[in-house]
N, C-alpha and C positions, 0 to 999 in steps of 0.2 A: 568628380571627388570634391567633397564640401571643404571650404575654407574659412577661415575667420573673417575674410573679406565679404564672402557672399553668404555668411550666416545672418539671417535677419533678427536673430534673437540677441545678437550682441549689442550691448550698451555702448552706443558710439559716442555718449556725452563724457565718458570717463577718460582721463588723460592716460597715456601709456605708462605702465609701472616703471620705475627707475630700477637699473640694475643694481646689483649689490655693489659693484665697483663705484657706480656713480653716487649711491647713497654714503658709502664709505667715505668718498672724497668729500662730499657735502658736510658730513658730520665732522670730519677732521678739520674742515675750514671753520666751521662754527665753534668748534672746540677751541681752536686756537685763540679766537677772539674772546671768547667766554673766559677762559682761564687767564688771558692777559688783562682783561678788564676787572675780573672779580677775585681771581686766585682759586686754588683747588677746593678749600674749604667752603667756599661761599657760591659755589655753583653746582647743581645737581644733573644727574643723567637725564631726567625728565625735561628740565629746562632746556639742555642742549639738544635733545631730541625733538622738542617742539620747534626750536628755532630752525632745526634742519629740516623740518616737515615730515618728520617720522615719529616712531614711538620709542620709548626706552627699550622695550623687548628687542627690537631690531638692533639698536646700539650695543646692548649686551651680547647678542648674537654675534655681531661683528667685531667686538672688541674684548668681550670678556667682562669688563668692569670699568668703572671711572677711573681707577688706578691706572689700569692698562691703557686707556685712552690717554691719560696724561702722560704716561711714559711714552707713548708714540708721539705726541706733540713735542715733549722735551727732547726727544731723540733728534729732531731736526732744527732745534732752536738755536744752538750755539755754534753757528757757522764761524770758522776763522775767517775774518775779513782779510782783503788783499793787504791792507795797511800792516797787518801782523806778519806778513810773509815777505816783507822787503828786505834789502841788504842788511846783514847783522850790524854791520858798523854804522848804519844810520837808522836802525829800527826805532831807538827811543824818540827821534824827532819826528819820524813818519806816524808813529802811535799818537804821539802828543798833538800833531797837527790834525789828525784824524779825530781826536777827541775834543780838542780845544780850538780848532779852526773857525773862522769867521761865519762858515756856512752849516755849522753843526747847530741843529734845532731838535727838540724833542719830537717824537712822532705824535701824530694826533691820536685820540682815544681809540678810533676805529681801526688803526693799523697795529699789526702784530709787532711788537717790540721785545726782543729777548731780554733786555734789562728789566722791563716792567713785568713780563712774565715771571722772571725769577724773584723780583721783588715781592709780587702779589702772594707768592706761595712758599717763600723760604721759611716762615715760622710754622708751617704745617709739618707734624711728625711724619705724616705719609709722604708728603711732596718733597721735603727736604732731601732725604737720601737718593730721590730719583733725580732732582735737579743737580746735585753734587755729582753723581755718576755720569750724567749727560754732559755737564759742563767739563769734567775731566776728559771724558773720552772724545769730545768734539772740539774743544778749545785747548785746554793745557796739554794734551797728549801730542796732538799735531804741532803745537807751538814748541814744545820740548824737542820734538824731532828736528824741527827748522833750526832751533838753536845749537843743538848739539853739545858736545864737550862734557865736562865734569858737572854732575848735579843739574843736568838739563831740566829735569822734571820739577825740581826745586825752584830753580830760577823762573821757569815758566809759570808756576803757581804764584810766585812773588809778583810777577808782571801782571797776572790776572787779578790778584788782589789789590794791586795799585789802580788798575782800570777800573775795577768795580768800585773802590773807595771814591774815586774821583767822579765818577759817574752819578754815585749816591749823593756826595755833597753838591754836585752842580745841577742835576736834574730833580732828584727826589726831595732834597732839603732846600733847595734853591739858594745856595750859599751866595751871599752878596759878594764876598771876596773872589768869587770865581765867575763872575758874569762878565759881560762883554767888555765892559770898560776897564776891567783889571786883567783880563785873560792874557792878553799879548806879553806883558812882562813876566808872567808866571809860566808861559808855556815853555821856555827853555829850561827852567828849573825842574819841571815836570820831565822833560825830556832827558835831563841828566839823571833824574831819579830812576827812571825806566832803563836807561842804558846801563846803570849800576847793576841792575837785575840780569841784563843781557849778557854781560861780559863776564867771562869764566873767572 
């Protein structure tokens, strides 16, 4: 019985073809980085495919479209951090420490960062609804469930708004009032503001 191993006509110089699952994983990894760095409107499927070592037709076959690929990346972008799941009576301080603590530094450009991912594509009319749906499904809704009580969804959304606002001011706009020398005395005020959103 003839096999690929003993077939002399086989070109042994070619590397083995990647499986669809491997290609899919590689495309997702590349897309996460590309969307985080450039945003939805400024990166194309051909570029993502080339970086992943495949072609755009394969990416379309695997995901359907750039929008569908972005939706898949967004679906795993906004994980509820442990700090947001702490005891409710102390949650404001935990989140303030998480965001304003001495060890908080922006990610390097090569890392996936959910805030940068959101910021880069929030102005896109195609990407913005996807980001909103993913943020609410993965962050606001679980946070609301954790908070419980009256108007939990509204309180969770307010807390998320405070977090996004501070993150924008500190890391995107580099606010001098929120840099390391000033943060310590502001942390308690921010914790109090967050706790007001948390309390029923």
